[in-house]
N, C-alpha and C positions, 0 to 999 in steps of 0.2 A: 362566575361559578368556578370553584376550584377544580383542578383535574383530579380524577379518581383513579385509583390503581386497578379496581375491579369493575368489569362491565356490569351494568344493572341486572341483566338476566342471570348472571352468575350470583350476584349478591342476593337477589330474590330467591334463587334456588337454595343457597346455603343457609338462608334465614330459616328455612324449613328443617334444615339438618342440625341446627344448633342444639336442640334438646336431644335428638338421637346421638349426636357426637358426644354428649355428656355421658351417655350410657356406655359408649365405646371406651371412653376414658376410664369410667368406673370399672369396667371389665378388665382393662389392662392393669389398672391399679390393684385390683383384687388378686389377679393372677401373678403379677410381676413384682409386687412389693416384697422386700426382704428386710424388714426393719430390725434394728437392734435397739437395746435399751439406751445406747449412746446417741443414736440418730433421732430418736423421738423428741427430745426437748428442743433441739435446734429447729427441726422441721415444724413442730407444733407452734413454736414461737413465730416463725415466719407466716404460717397459715393464719394465726390469730391476728397478725397485722393486716393481712388481706381482708379478713372477716370484719375487723374494726372499720376499715375503710368502707367496705360495703354497707355496714350498719349506719355509719355517718352519712353516706350518700342517700340511703333509703329514707332517712329522717328528714331529708330536704326535697325528695323527688315527688313532684306532682305531675305525672305523665300527661303531656299534651294540654295542660291547663295554663301554664305560663312557662316562660324561659327560666330555667333553674340556673342561677349564677351565685348561689350561696353555698356555704359549707365547702366540701371538697370540690364542688363545681367551679370554685374560683381558681383552682390549680390545674384541673384536667377536665376535659369535656366528658370523659367516660370513666368516672371513678368506680362504678360498679364492675365494669369489665377489668379495670386495672386490679381491683380487689380480688376478683375471681382468679386472675392470672397469678397474683401473689399467693393466694391460698393454694392453688394447684401446685405451684413450685414448692411451697412448704410441705405439701403432702408427698411430693416426689422425694424431697430431702428426707423426710421422716421415714419413708418407705425404702430409702436407699436404692432408687431405681432411676438410672439415667434414661432408660427406655421410656418410662412413664413421663419423665421430664421432657424428653424429645417429642413424644406424642402430644403432650400438652402444648408445647411451642407450635408444633405443626397445626394442630386444631385451632389454636388461637390465630395463627397467621392466615390459614385458609378458610376459616369459618367466621371468627369474631371480627377481624378487620373488615371484611366485606359487609357484615351486618352493621358495623359502626358507620360505614360509608352510606348504606341505605338509610339508616336512621337519621344521619346528618342531612341527607337530601329531604327527608320528610320534615325535619325541624326548620330547615331553611324556607320551606313553603309555609309552614305554620306560624313562624315568628319572624317578623320583619327585622328585628334586632339581632337575629342569630348570626348573620354575617359578621357584624362587628365583634360579637362575642367570640366567634370561631377564629377571627384574626388575632385576638388577644390571648386566647387560652389554648394550650396544646391539645391535640387529639387524645393522647394517652399519657405520655411521659409528663409527670408534673412539672409545671413551670412556676414562675413568680406569681404572686397573688394578683388576681383581677379584682377590681374594685368591688364588683358584685353587689348584691343586695344584702341588707343586714338580717335576713330571715334566720331565725334560730332553728336548731334541731327540734323536730317535733316527733315525739314517740308515737303519736297517733298515725303519722305517715309511715314510720317504721313498721308498725303493725299492719297497716292497710297494704303496704307493699310486700308483706309476708316475708320479710327478710329473716325472720326467726327460723324459717325452713332451711336456709343455708347453714345456720349454726347447728341445727339438728343433724343435718347431713355430715357436717364436720365432726360432731360428737360420735356419730356412728363410724366414721372413718378412723378416728382416733382409737375407739374401742377395738376395731378390727386390728389396727396396727399394734396396739398393746397386746392383744391376744396372740398375734402372730409372733411378736418379738419374744414373748414369754414362752410360747410353745416350741420355739427353736432351741431352747436350752435344755 
């Protein structure tokens, strides 16, 4: 069993904070963003990359049914979290807020990493082959391709995993940034 950075009681506690921490990030984003018409394209482009990664992952994810090692799961064990982080960084860029970016990094380090560790412990118990997979595929930063299964993207999984909600939230954030950038002039 690999060593973990966060004690299990802490990881269990912050797992309950994951959704509320998103609302804290949202409040900081709404309050501290100071977008410009120049910052929007770069930040939106970065965010779209994160959302595309999330969508790709959601089209492969069958939670707790089988070990997912296809699509982006061949490169990182946590493409949904990586996509979330990329999207958040993009919104911080679009909103021209280092504070929002810093809060995003802190929340990711203090909430999402422990949650990833707790989920990994669960997956190790659920799937005997998880240990070999975890040895071959990085936790977060993408690595070289793992052989994985040839399972294709399935739009039915994308819909069942309700990933379209992330895109809807992104569109609302972009509309807010666009409004704020235009009202500053």
